[in-house]
C-alpha positions in Angstrom: 88.9 39.5 88.4 87.5 43.0 88.9 86.7 42.1 92.6 90.3 41.0 93.2 91.7 44.2 91.6 89.5 46.3 93.8 90.5 44.4 97.0 94.2 44.8 95.9 93.8 48.6 95.4 92.1 49.0 98.7 94.8 47.0 100.5 97.6 49.0 98.8 95.9 52.3 99.7 95.6 51.3 103.3 99.2 50.1 103.4 100.5 53.4 101.9 98.4 55.5 104.4 99.7 53.4 107.2 103.3 54.0 106.1 102.9 57.8 105.9 105.1 59.3 108.6 103.2 61.1 111.4 104.6 64.4 112.5 106.4 64.1 115.8 106.7 66.6 118.6 110.4 66.8 117.8 109.6 68.0 114.3 107.0 70.4 115.7 109.7 72.0 117.9 111.7 73.1 114.9 109.0 75.8 114.3 109.1 77.2 117.9 110.9 80.4 118.8 114.6 80.1 119.9 114.6 83.7 121.0 113.5 84.9 124.5 111.8 88.2 125.3 110.8 89.9 128.5 107.6 88.4 130.0 104.8 90.9 129.9 104.0 92.5 133.3 102.1 95.6 132.1 98.7 93.9 131.6 98.6 92.7 135.2 99.0 96.3 136.5 95.9 97.7 134.8 92.8 98.4 136.8 90.8 99.1 133.6 90.5 95.5 132.5 89.1 96.1 129.0 90.7 95.1 125.8 89.7 95.4 122.1 91.0 93.2 119.3 90.9 95.1 115.9 91.7 93.1 112.9 90.8 92.9 109.2 89.3 89.4 109.4 88.2 87.7 112.6 90.5 84.8 112.3 93.5 87.1 112.0 93.8 86.9 115.8 94.9 83.2 115.7 98.4 84.0 116.9 97.2 86.1 119.8 94.0 84.1 120.7 95.7 82.5 123.7 96.4 85.9 125.2 92.8 86.9 124.6 91.5 83.7 126.2 93.8 84.3 129.1 92.6 87.8 129.7 89.0 86.7 129.5 89.6 84.0 132.0 91.2 86.5 134.3 88.1 88.7 134.4 88.8 91.1 131.5 86.1 92.4 129.3 87.3 91.7 125.8 85.7 92.3 122.4 86.7 91.8 118.9 86.1 94.1 115.9 86.9 93.3 112.3 86.2 94.3 108.7 85.1 90.8 107.9 83.7 88.0 110.1 82.6 84.4 109.8 79.4 82.9 111.2 79.1 79.2 111.9 76.5 77.5 109.7 75.1 75.3 112.4 74.8 77.8 115.2 74.8 81.2 113.5 77.5 82.3 116.1 80.9 83.8 115.6 83.8 81.7 116.9 85.3 84.7 118.8 82.6 84.1 121.4 84.8 81.2 122.6 87.6 83.5 123.7 85.8 86.8 124.3 82.5 88.5 124.2 82.3 88.1 120.4 82.8 90.0 117.2 81.4 93.2 115.8 81.8 94.5 112.3 83.7 97.8 112.2 81.5 99.0 109.3 77.9 97.9 109.2 77.8 98.0 105.4 81.1 96.1 105.1 82.4 98.4 102.4 86.0 99.5 103.1 88.0 98.7 99.9 87.4 100.0 96.4 87.2 97.3 93.8 87.4 94.4 96.2 84.6 92.5 94.5 86.6 92.3 91.2 90.0 91.3 92.7 91.3 87.8 92.1 94.2 88.0 94.5 93.2 90.6 97.2 95.7 89.1 99.7 98.8 89.9 97.6 100.9 92.9 98.9 100.6 96.3 97.2 102.7 99.4 97.7 101.8 101.5 100.8 100.6 104.4 98.5 98.2 102.0 96.8 96.7 101.1 100.1 95.9 104.7 100.7 94.2 104.8 97.3 92.2 101.6 97.6 90.9 101.9 101.2 88.2 104.1 102.7 90.4 105.5 105.4 88.3 108.4 106.7 85.1 106.3 106.8 86.9 103.4 108.7 88.8 105.8 111.0 85.5 107.5 112.1 84.0 104.1 113.0 87.1 102.9 114.8 87.4 106.1 116.9 83.7 106.0 117.8 83.7 102.4 118.8 87.0 102.5 120.7 86.3 105.6 122.7 82.8 104.3 123.5 84.1 100.9 124.8 87.1 102.6 126.5 89.6 99.8 126.5 93.0 100.1 128.1 94.8 98.2 125.3 94.2 97.3 121.7 95.4 94.1 120.0 96.2 94.1 116.3 98.6 92.6 113.8 101.8 94.5 112.9 101.4 97.7 110.9 104.4 97.2 108.6 103.9 93.8 107.1 100.5 92.7 108.5 101.8 89.2 109.2 102.6 88.3 105.6 101.8 91.3 103.5 98.0 91.2 103.2 97.0 94.8 102.3 93.9 94.6 104.5 96.0 93.6 107.5 98.3 96.5 107.0 95.5 99.0 106.4 93.6 98.4 109.6 96.7 97.9 111.8 98.4 101.0 110.5 95.2 103.0 110.8 94.9 102.0 114.5 98.5 102.9 115.1 98.2 106.3 113.4 95.1 107.2 115.3 96.8 106.2 118.5 99.9 108.3 117.6 97.6 111.3 116.9 96.0 111.0 120.3 92.6 110.2 118.9 92.2 106.8 120.7 92.0 106.9 124.5 94.1 103.8 125.3 97.4 103.0 127.0 99.1 100.7 124.5 98.8 98.7 121.4 99.9 95.0 121.3 100.8 94.0 117.8 100.9 90.2 117.3 104.1 89.1 115.6 106.3 86.0 115.1 109.9 85.9 116.2 112.5 85.9 113.5 113.1 82.2 113.8 109.3 81.4 113.7 108.8 83.6 110.7 111.7 82.0 108.8 110.7 78.4 109.7 106.9 78.7 109.4 106.2 81.5 106.9 109.4 81.6 104.7 110.4 77.9 104.5 107.4 75.7 105.5 104.6 77.8 103.9 106.8 79.1 101.1 107.5 75.6 99.9 103.8 74.7 99.9 102.8 77.9 98.1 105.5 77.1 95.4 104.2 73.5 95.2 100.6 74.7 94.8 101.6 77.3 92.2 100.7 80.4 94.2 102.9 83.5 94.6 104.8 83.9 97.9 103.1 86.9 99.5 105.5 87.1 102.4 108.6 87.3 100.0 106.9 89.8 97.8 106.1 92.0 100.9 109.7 91.9 102.2 111.0 93.0 98.8 108.3 95.6 98.2 108.6 97.3 101.6 112.4 96.9 102.0 112.0 94.9 105.2 113.4 91.5 106.4 110.1 90.4 108.0 107.7 91.3 110.8 108.9 93.8 113.5 110.8 92.2 116.3 108.7 91.4 119.5 109.3 93.3 122.6 107.4 91.0 125.0 106.1 87.5 125.3 103.1 85.9 127.1 102.8 82.3 128.3 99.5 80.9 127.2 99.9 77.2 128.2 97.2 77.5 130.9 94.5 78.3 128.3 95.6 75.6 125.8 92.2 73.9 125.6 90.4 77.2 125.1 92.7 78.3 122.3 92.5 75.0 120.5 88.7 74.9 120.8 88.6 78.4 119.2 91.0 77.5 116.4 89.1 74.3 115.6 85.6 76.0 115.8 86.0 77.7 112.4 84.7 75.9 109.3 86.9 74.4 106.7 87.3 77.5 104.5 89.0 79.2 107.4 90.8 76.3 108.9 92.6 75.7 105.6 94.2 79.1 106.0 95.0 78.7 109.7 96.9 75.5 108.8 99.3 77.7 106.8 100.5 79.6 109.9 99.9 77.1 112.7 101.7 73.9 111.5 99.9 70.7 112.2 97.7 72.2 115.0 94.8 69.8 114.1 97.0 66.8 114.5 97.8 67.2 118.2 95.9 67.5 121.5 95.7 71.0 122.9 97.9 70.2 125.9 100.6 68.6 123.8 100.6 71.3 121.1 100.6 74.3 123.4 103.1 72.8 125.7 105.4 73.4 122.7 103.9 76.5 121.3 103.4 77.9 124.8 104.3 81.6 124.1 102.7 84.4 122.1 104.8 87.4 121.0 104.0 91.1 120.7 105.5 94.3 119.6 104.1 96.9 122.1 103.4 100.4 120.9 103.7 102.9 123.7 101.6 106.1 124.1 103.4 108.9 122.4 105.0 111.6 124.6 103.5 115.0 124.0 
């Protein structure tokens, strides 16, 4: 009897799994931008082909990693700097090496936020004034200035400085710090490219799709909290777009190189990316979007 019950349970489980609806490309297209922005032409005009990615966590570049891979493939010298980084357990390497020269910690001791070791939800938004109190601005600024001006990039890639994607204080801190240093003339670069979603993408991916899952899992909606706290409607609007379909394989290889603790977060912002081949997925998600910060006029 027990053997028959086990066989029946296995059969029903397999049947249920087989009946689960697979995500289609048509469903995937509902997340894609409906807006169109000017294609970027500035990067192709630069003779100094050096770029620096500056983010809080190395995987924060997921929505701009196609552009980074494209620049590297076109002969650019590209490096990544972050406050936190991940190393693969099998190789001891950082996944950023797939799309650029690799990752370097901004601060050797890794100490940039007061009380971080005691926080249970460090990703939840906090008021801008609290960011100033919690983060070691001068220490981090000194390191950023030294490393940027030593490498001498023409452009820097970051997240946006208002919402940091979805309200993570560490995203906002480092992106705003870079923007402020640039505005003050302390970084010798031409422009900052802030990675953002379009309004449609943010509503469909962050607000609806991820928001529903966070509610189901019993977690607070950081993006909604950020919008209300900062009095904004979402990320800043893009000013340019870059086609990344020709580096689909490289981008997918990079995204899938991270170990499970990171991939579970990437799934929240890149819907179903592990369920499609690179060519298919990035034929749909074939653009990356940026708000470009210009050099201040003095």
